[in-house]
N, C-alpha and C positions, 0 to 999 in steps of 0.2 A: 703137653699141658700148657706150655707157655703160649703156643699158637692159639690154643683153645681159649685161653684167658683173653688174649688180645682180640680175638674174634668176638668174644662175649662183650668186651668193653666197647668195641665199635658198634655192635648191634644196639647196645644200650644208648650210645650216643645218637644213633640214627632214629631211635624210638622217641627221643625227646621232642616235644611239640615245637613247631616252628613259631617264630616271633610274629606277632600281628603287625599290621601296618602302623598302628599307633605306637607300638613299642619301638619299631624301627625308627620312626620319626623322632620319638623322644630320645633315643640313643644318639641319633645324629645331631640333635640340638645340643646335647650335653657333651658331645665329642667332635667339635668342629675340626680339630686337628686331624682326626681320622679321615674326614672328607678330603682335606687338602692332600694328605699322603696317598690316599686311594687314587685321586685324579692324577697325581704325578706318575704313579706306577701304571695305571690302566686307562687313563683318559686318552681317547683318540682325538685327532685334530678336529674332526667334525663335532665331537661332543664338547670339546673346549670352546669351539666357535659358538655353538648354541648357548652355552652358559654365559659367554661374554656378551651375547646379544640380549640377555634377560635384564630388564630394568629392575633394580632392587625396589621392593615395596617400601613405601614410606612407613617407617615404624611408628607406633603410637608413642607420643612423647611421654616420657616418664620423668618423675622428679629426679633431678641430678643431685642426689644426696652425697655421692662420693667423688664429685668432680674436683674438689679442693685437694691440694697436695696433702698427702698423709705424713704423719710423723712415723718414726720407726716402730712405734707401738700402734698397731692397727686398731680399728674400732672393735673388731671381733675379739682381739686379745684383751682390750680394755674391759669389754663387757664380761669376758670370762673371769678376769681378775676381780672385778666388782662382785661377781656372783660366787667367787671363791672356787671356781672350777679350772683355774689356770694350771696346766700341767707344766711344771718347771722343766727346763732342759737340764738334764743331769750332766753336770760338768765334773770331770775328775779333779778332785781336790788333792793337792799334794799333801802327803803326810808330813808330820813335824820334822822327821829326819831329812826328808828331801828339801823342805823349806829352809832348814838351817844350813844346808849345803849351798843354797843359792846366794848369788851375789846381790848387791844392793839394786843393780839395774834389773835383775831378774825378778826380784821381789816387787819392784815398782810395776813391772809388766803384769804380774799377777793382780796387783791392786787395780790397775786400769781395767783389766778384764772384769773384775768384780764390779767396778763402778758402772761399766757399760751394760752389764747384763742383770744386775740385781736392783730391783725397785722396792724391795721390802726394807724399810729403814732399820728394823731390828736385826735382820740377817746381815745387812751390809755393815752396820756398825760393829757387830760381833766379829766379822772377818777382819775389819780394819784394826781393831784392837789386838786381835791375835797376831797379825802381821807386825804391828808395832812392838809387841812383846819380843818377837823374834829379832827384829832389827836392832833394838836397843838392849837386848838381853836383860829385860826387866822381868820381875817375878809375876806381876799382875798389873792390870790397868782398869780404869773406869771411865765412863762417859756420862756427862751431864748435859742435858738439853735445856735451852732457855724457854721459859713459859711465862705467861702473864702479859699484861699491858705494859706500855712504856713507863707508866707511873708506878707500877707495882710488879717489876720483873723479878723472877727467881729461877733457880736451877732445880731440875728434878733428875734423880739418878735413873737413867735409862738402862744402862748396863753397869753392873758393879762387880768388881773383883773378877775380871775375865783373865783366865790363865790359858796356857797353851793347850791344856787338855779339857777345859770346862766346856760344857755344851751351852747352846743359846738358852735353853729352858732354865738352866741352873743360874745363869747370870742375869737374866731379864727381870727387871722390876716392873710390876704392874701398878696401876693407879692406887691399889690398896697398900702395896709394899714400898712404893718409891719414897726416896728421901728428898725432902725439900730444903734447899739452901738459898736463903735470901742473898741478893747481890751485896757484896761488901763484907759478908760474914764467912769466916773460914778461909782456907787456902783457895778452894775452887771459886767461892764468891768473890774473893779479892781479884783473882785473875779475870773473872767475867767483867767486873766493874772497871778494873784498870787496863784491861786489854793487854796485859803484859805477861811475860814468861816468869815463872817462879821455879828455881832449882834449889832444893833444900837438901843439905847433906845429912842433917839430923832432925827429923820431924819433931822430936820431943823438946828440942831447943827453940822451936818457933812457936810463939804465943798464939798464932792463928790456927795451929793444929788442934783438932778435936780427937782425943784418944778414946771416945766412947765405943767406937767400933772395935778397936783393939781389945778393950776390956770384955766386950761381949763374945768375941771370937777367939781371943787368946793369941791372936796374930800380932807380931811385932813389926811396926812400920819404922823403917830407917830413913831411906832417901826417897825424895819425891821430886818428880819433874812434871810441872803442870803448865799447859798452854791453852790459849783460847782458840776456838775454831770460828773462822769468819766466813761470811758469804762474799759474793762479788762486790757488794756495796760497802764492805768493811764492817758490817754489823756483826756483833758476836751472836752466834746461833748455838754455841755449845762450848763446853770445856772438857778437855781430855787430860787425864793424869796417869802417869806410870809410877810404880812403886817398887823400890828395892832392886837396885842394880845387882846382877849376879855376882857372887863372890864377895858380898857385903861391901861392894864398891860404891862409888858415887857416879852420878850422871855427868858425862863430860860435855865439852862444847860440841864435839862431833855428834853426841847423842841428841843434843838440842837441834843441831842442823838437820839431822835425819828426821827427828820428830816433827820439826816445823815443816819440812818439805813434804812429809807424808800427810800431815794435817791439812796442807793446802789442797791436795787432791781430795782429802777426806771432806773438806768443806764443800767442794763442788758436788761430790757424790751425795753428801748429806742433804744439800739444798735441793738437788734434783729429786731425790727420793721423797723429801718432805713435800715438795710441790706436787709430786705425783700422788702422794698420800692425801694431800689437801683436795686435789681434784677428784679423787675417789670419794672422799667424804662429802664433797659438795655435790657430786653426782648422786650419791645415795640420798642426801638431804633433798635435792630437787625431785628425785623420784618419789620420795615420801610425801613431799608437798603436792606433787601432781596427783598421787593417789588420794591424798586428802581432798584436793579440789574436786576430783572425780566423784568421790563419795559425798562430799558436801552438796554438790549440785545435783546429785542423783536423789538424795533425800530432801525433798522440798515440801512435803505435805504434812509433816508432823514435827513440831519444834522439839518435843521431848526426845524423840528418836534421833534427831539431828544432833542435839547436844550430847547425847550419850556416845554417838559415833565420834564426835569431835574429841571428847575426853579420852576415849580409848586410843585414838590416833596420837593425841598429845602425850599420853603416858608411854606409849610405845616409842614415840619419836625421841624423847629425852630421857627415857629410863628413870622415871621418878617414882617415888613411893605413893604419892597421892596427887590427885588432880581435882580441881574444883572450877566450876564456871558460875559466875554471878550475872544475872540479867537485871538491868535497871528498869524501874517503873517510871516511864517517862510521862505518865499522866499526872504525877505530883511535882510540885515546884518546891524549891528550897533545898532542904537536906537531901542527900543521896539516899534513896530507899531502893532496896533490891526486891523486885517482885517475885523472884524465884531463884533458887540456887540448886546446883547438882554437885554431888560429891562422889568421887570414885576412889575406893581404897582397895587395891588389888589383893592385899593380904587378907582382906575380909571376904575372900571368895569372889572378888571382882564385882561385888554388888554395888548398885547405885543407891545413893541416899539423897533424899530431898529434905534439907533442914527446914524446920518450922519457922514461921515468921518471928516468934519470940526468940529462938536461937540466933537468927540472923541479926537481931538487935544487940545481942550480948557477945557474940562470937568475936574473938580477937582476929581470927582469919578474915572474917567479913569486914572488920574494922580496917585491916590493911588494904583490902580491896577497895573500900570507900576512899581511903587516902589516895590510891592510884587514880580514882575517878576525879577527885577534886583537883589533884596536882596535874592530871593529864600527862603523866610521864610513867615509864616503866619503873619497877622497883625490884632490885636484886639484893636480898639480905643474906649475907654469907653465914652469919651466926646470929640467930634470933635472940639469944640471951644477952647480946650486946646492944640490942636495938629496942630499948624500952620507951623511946620517945614517940613512937608511932601510935601506940594504942594502949588501952587499959583492958584488964580482964585476963582470962586464962586461955591458953591454947588447948588445954586438955579437955576438949569436949569428949574425946575418947581416951580413957585413962591408959589404954594399951598402946597409944601412939604418942611419940615425942617429936615435936616440930623442931628442926634444926636450921634448915635454910629454906628460903622462900623466893620464888621468882614470880612476879606479878606483871601482867601485860594488859593494857586497855584494849578493848575490842571496838573498832570503829565501823560504822556503816558507810554506805556509798556517799553520804553527805558529810563525812568526816566528823560525825557526832558519836560520842562514846555511848555504846548501848550495853556494854557488859565488861567483865573482867575475867581473864584466864589466870588461874593461880596454880602453880606447881610447887610441891613441897618435897624436900629431901631427895637428892639423887640416890639411886640405889647403891652406887659405889662409895657413898659417904662424903664425897667432895661437894663443895658448894657449886652452885650454877656459875658458869663462866660466860665470857662475852659471846662465844660461839653459840651457847645455849640461848642467850638473850636474842641474838640475831635470828636463830631458827624459830623461836616462839613468836618473834615479831612478824616474820613472814607467815607463819602459821596463823596468827591472829587476823591477818588481812583476809585470808580465805574464810576463816571462821566468821568474821564480821559480815562478809558478803553472803555467806550461807545463812546466817541467822536473820539478816535483813530480808533476804528473799523469802525465807520461810515465814517470817512475820508478815510480810506483804501478802504472801499466799493465804495465810490464815485470815488476815483482814479482808482480803478479797472474797474469801469464802463466807465470812460473816456478812459482808455487804451484799453478796449474791443471795444469801439467805434472807436478809432484810428486804432486798428487792423482790424476792419471791413472795414474801409475806405481803409487801406493799402492793404488788401486782394482783395478788389474790383478793386483797381488800378492795383495791381499785376496780377489779373486774366485777366484784359483787355489787359495789355501789354504782358502777357505770352501766351495769346491765339493768334493763327495765324490770320492774317488779311484776310478779305474776298477775296482780290485779289490773295493772295497766295493759298487759298483754291480753288478758281475758276480756277486758272492756273493748279493745279494738277487734278482737276475734268475733265478738257477739254483735258488732254493729252491722247495719246494712250498708253495703258499699255501693253507691250509685255508679252508673256507667261513666266512663271518662268523658264521653261526649256531653252528658248532662252536667258535668262539673266544669265544662269549658276548657278542658285540658288540651284540646286539639287546637286552640286559637292562639294567635300571636298577641291578642289583646288581654290575655288572662291576667287577672288582678287578684292577688291573695290577701290584700289589705282588709277586705271585709270578712274574711274567713276566720273561724276560730281555730285553736290549736288542734282540736280533735278532727276538724274538717281537713286540715293539711295532712294528717295521718291517713285518713280515709282516702284522700286523693292519691297519696303515694301508693297505697295498696291497689287502687284502681289502675294506676299506670302499669304496675307489674302484672296485674291480672289480665288487663285488656291487651297487653303485648304478648300474652301467652307464656310469659317467663315462668310463672308459678307452675303451670301445667307441664311445659316442655322439660323443665329441669327438676320436676318432682320435689318441689320445695314444700316441706310440711307447713301447713297454714300457721301453726303456732310459732314456727321459727321465723317466717317472714314478718309476722306481726311483732314478735319480740325484737327482732333486729331493727325494724323501723323505729320502734319506741326507744330502743337503746341508742340509735344514731341521733335521734332528736335530743335525748337526755345528755349526750356528750357534746352538745354545742353550748358554749357559755352565753350568758345573757348580755352579750355586747350589743352595741347599737346597730351594727349592720351585718357583720359576718356571723350571723347566727343561723338557727334552724330555718328561718323564713327564707333567707338568701339561698341556702342549699336547696330547699324545696323548689324555689323559683328556677334555679339553674337546671334541676332535673326536669321540671315541666317544660322548659324551653327545649331541652334535648328531645323530650318526647314529641314535641310539636315539630321540630325540624326533621325528625325521622319520618313521622307519619304524614303530617300536613305538608311539610317541605319536600317530601318525595325522596329522601335519602335512604329510606329503609331497604331498597333493593341492593344497596352496596354492602350490606353487612349481614352476617349470619346471626343466629339467635344468641350465641355466646358473647359476641361482640356487643350486641344491644344490651345484654345483661350487664356486662362490664361497664359500659358507658353510663347507664342509668345509676348503677351503684356508685360509680366514681363521682358522678355529679352530687349525689346525696352526701358523700363522705369528703368532698374535696376541701372543705374548710373546717374539719373536725377540730374541736378544742382551740379554735382561733382566740387569741388573746386581745384582739383589737389593736395590735401594733404590727408594723410591717417587718420584712426581713432586715432592712437596713437598721431598724431600731434594735432588733435582737442582736445583731453584730456589734452595734455601738455600745450596748450595755454589757456585752460579753455574757449573755445569758447561757444557762446550761444547754439550751437548744442550739445556740450558735456553736458551742463547743462540740456538740454531737455531729452537726452537719456543716460541711464547709460551703455548700451551695444550696440554693432553694431551701432555706432553713425551715420555714413554716410548712412548705409543701411536703417535705420529707416527714415532718412531724405528723401532718394530717394522714399520710399514708400509714405510718407506723401505728397511729391510733386506730385507724380503720382495721388493721390486722389484729390489734388487741381485742377489738370488739368481736371480730370473726372467731377468735380463739376462745372467747368466753362461752361458757356452757349455754347451749340452747340458742346460739346466735349465728351458727355457721350456715349461711344461706347457700353455700357451695358444697354442702355435705354429700349431695348425691352425684357429684361430678366424678369422673374417672381421674386418676392421678395426672394424666396428661392434660385433661381439660382443666383441672385445678391449677396446674402450673401455668397454663396459658392465661386463664382468667386473672390470676394474681399479677402476672406480668402486664396485662392490659390495664388492670386497675391502677397499678403504679404509674404506668405511662400516662393515663388519663389525669391523675391527680397532679403529677409533676408538671404537666403541660399548662396548668393554670398559672404558673409563674410567668408574668409578662416579660421577664427578661428572656425567657426561652421563646416567647411569641415573636419578639423582634428578630431573633436569629433565624426563625423558620419561615417568617412571612414572605421573604423574597423568593425562597424555593417554591412555596405554595403558589405564589402569583405566576411564576414561570410555568408551572404545571397547568394552571387554569388558562393562561394565555395560549397554551399549546392545544387547548380544546379537550383536555383529559376529562372523560365522563365515567369510566369504569372503575378506576383505582384498584386494579387487581394486584399490582405489585405491592409486596408488604411495606416497602419504604414509603411509597406514595400513600398507601392506606393509613399508615401511622401518622403521616403528615396531615392527612385530612382529619383524622380523629383529634389530633392536637389542636388544629384550627377550630374544630367544632366545640372543643372545651372552652376556648377563648370566647367564641361567639355566644355560648350559653352563659359564661361567667359574667359578661358585661351586658347581657341582654336587657337589663333594666333601662338602658339608654334608648331602646327601640319601643318601649311601651307608650301607651297614650300619654299625652302631656301631663294630665293630672297625676298619674302614677309616677312618671319620670321625675316630676318636680319634687315630690315627697321623698322618693328614694335618694335623689341627689343630696337632699339635706341630711338624710341619715348618714350617707357616706361622709359628708363634710363634718358632721358631728363627731364621727369616729376619728377623723383626722385631727380635729381640734383637741380631742382628748389626749392624743399622743403628743401634740404640740404643747399642751399644758404640762405634761410630765417632763418634757425636755426643758421647759422653762424653769419649773419649780424644783425638780429633782436633779437634773443634770446641769442646770445653769447655762443652757445653750439657747440661742435664738432659733426657733424652728423655721423651716422654709415656708414660703408664703401660703401654700395651700393648707398647711397645718397650723397656721397662725390665726388664732381666733380674732385678733385685731384686724384681719384683712378678709373677714367673711363676706364683705360686700363685693369682693372680686370673684365670687363663685361663678357667676354667669360667664365671665371671660375665661376662667379656667376650664369650665365645662366645654366651651367651644374648642379650646385647644386640645382637650382630651378626645373629643369627637373627631377632630380633623386628623390627629396623629395616630389614633388607634382604631376607632370605630368605623369611620367611613371606608378606609381601605379594605378591611376584612369583610364588611357586610356587602360592599360592592362586588368583591370577588365571589361571594356566595350567591349573590343575585345573578351573576353571569354564569355560575356553575349550574344553577337550577332555578327556573322561573318561580317555582313554588316558594323560594326563600326571599323573593323580592319585597314582600311586606316589611321585612325587618330593615331593609335598606331605606324604604320609604319612611318608616317610623323614625329612624335615626336622623334622616334628613330634615323631617318636620321639627324634631326636637332641637336640632342645631339652629334652625331658623328662629325658634322661640328663644333659645339661650342667647343667640346673637342679638336679638331685639332688646333683651334685657341688658346685655352688655353695652350696646350702643346708647341706650337710655342713660345708663350710668355715666358713660363718657361725656355725653351731652350735658348732664347735670354738673359734672365736675368742671368741664371746660367753660360752661356758661354760668357757673356759680348758681345753678338752679334757675336761671332766667334765659334759657336757650330759646332761640327763635323757633317758633312753631310753624309747621306747614299746614296747608289746607287739610291734608290727610290726617295730620295730628289733631286738628280741631274736630274732625269727623269722629275720631276715636275717643275724644275726651269724655263724651257722654258715657260711652261704654266703660271707660276706665273708672268713672265715678261709681257706676253700678257695681263693678267688680270689687272696688274698694269697700263700698258699703257692705257688700256680702261678706267680705273677708273680715271686716271689723265687728261682725255680729258675735254675740256671746256663745254661739254654738261651737261645736268641735271644729278646730282649724282644718281647713281643706286646702289643697293646692289651688292656685288661681285657675279658674276655669278658662277655657280657650275662648277667644273672640270669634266673631263670625267671619273674620277674614280667612282666606285660604292659607294652608300651611306654608306655601312658598312665599307668602307676603310677610314683611317684617311687622312684628307686633310692637310698634314704636311706643305706644302709650301704655303697654301692659306693665312694665317694670314698676312705674310709680304706684300702681294699684296693689302691688304685692305687699302685704304686711310682713315686716321682718319677724322672723321666728327666733327664739332663743335656741341655740344649737348646742347639742351635746355630742361628743365625738365617737366614731367607731371605725370607719374604713380608711385605708391608707391611700395617700396620693403622693406621687413623687413628681416633682416639677423639673422638666428638662427644657433647655433652651433650644428650639428648632431653628431651621435656617432663617425663618422670618423673625419677627419680634414677638409673636404670640407665644406665651408659655403653654406647656403641655401639662395637663393634670392627668396623671396615670393612676387608674384604680389598681391597687395591689391585691 
């Protein structure tokens, strides 16, 4: 049978499933010693050589949490102790008979063992007192510990009437049962204050002795030996006393020596145990505060919920009967007014109460909270019946609740401004709030303040977002063209683009009505096949066009007319200039739409002005302030109902066209033009004609936006002259604002007092910005040469006016005239007479001289016009002496 059993057991073992590869690997990872022992026993030289040649893998760096030297109490032990799960090492405690047989040295050895292993203050002190009883042959002993601040220190009975046979539970006094002894009162109080030993042979003969305990218990106290317990700094941390020497004797000098010697070790052990206890309490407090912080910053969406969570945490943290939080109404000035209050009374089923506004005015609790706000200091009232100076009224809002002690702490936000008050009432143990409680609630209030502030900020942000949503809805409604405007455009006959002159470089919109500009816009989209190719509903393209026009402000230059002219120029250079083969239909769509939207909601001031006055736009955008705003406004119109001209595009096409639209609008910032012009010139000089690379094509489109944006400089002289004065008018308006409202002197091109220098500034603008870019485009495609010719002719005309100005200034109006000047004098008089006629003011007509000839006599024939401002000009100093007037 035995053999059979063994066989069965072996078969059972053999039938067990084998370990998987992962299980083996895990076993080896957890048992590295096994690998070492196995290799020692079974490792062959070849195997050992192979292992030694293996380069160890670089382990992933982990936080070195445990690299610091550890104390004897490890982190895991400490954590188990905090959690109450520490399994004590059971040490054999000598019984009383054995202890009594020990010598003094042996008893001290037992004491040292206790000090080294015991960290619980109560257990340690109980052991110490029992050992003292044995050493001194006393009947019983007591231990008092020092509590309170330096100004108000007192003793509390920690262990009382410890005998050789009493248990810890029998002798231990809790906070509810402990006896408080002020310093200087009674025998123990005297010893604590005097730091001296007292040996009394007959307690009833000493006036310091209080026989109340004897009366209650029937015990007769005879002799008393009382000594202070000091820490390493010599401060008294407790008092120990032994009572009644065995055999009705008195305590001898030898007893004093033994007692003092024992209490020296007792002070060390007690100090260590107290420090450990304090570290445990601090750890628990920090954990509670961390949990609070985690909860506070988790609940950020609802202030009421956050306050309720804070109150529950506060009540649990300090074990108080009642907790209230008061929030200040910061919209009112003067007296402190609470906008809202929350009250938690656990005995009332843990329900939250929100006191009424009337109750907050009369409540004495609220009055104490107001005092804390005004004084801006915490308030700790140990006994409310003794503090009638703070407030008037009754605490008994709830007749079933009696206020005894109050701890009030102000709540600060991140700006160190008081936003509320936390108020705790009555500790559950009946004691007043102490300094530790005040420190805890102060730290607690820091997290509370941050949580409340963040929650209020979140609620304010939600309100602002709601207001913004309403504002955008209203703006969208009013920014969108009305149905009658859309229907009117839809029912109009739209002439062909060719009949409207939209393919010509000489196109002039000045004689056109507003309705004709709208028709011309639709004609460009129609004749470029954009409406058909992208299946744009006709009502949508008409509504969008009317909406774009509506969203231009009636400023002097950067208005709908300017946008329309820029779009017409783009249309011309694509089809007449011969650039259309370089682009697909979607790119043409984006370019035309970008031109029409590139100055949406322009305010008649430039980027520099927006930054100078720190406008909301400048706060929103760090660079290209107005251009970013134009693009955002464009998107707003597209998102308005019935205005999405890209609605039929696929998601990929929509993403591309929006990106191209943004690129086109931002490219109208001349600051970006200067950065890109050098790269574009390099490409043109290299003979690039195809522009297939995305980077090169983007660069071409950016330059095309600049070409179209300043294209008024290429128009026939009559058109250019009038537009230049519109631009100057807008500049001068900005200059007037800088003078009157900012108290600053504007730069020359924006100074109305220097309007006579306009011709000179126009020459500088043409030389610095226009000539280079139009020359590059003329080299790029011969079909674009008319623009270069136009800007060159206009430069000659402005140069003639500038020279005439210089001659008049230098010659005081009596400059020497040449034969050619005399020749032109007659024509000058004719032009002057025409300009002085009461008819509508027109730009000075050109003379019969060729464009490349200076118009030396023309300037004097131009009647000065009163100028009102609109477009921006920034003046920079070039390498020469000519200033540059830059259209922004």
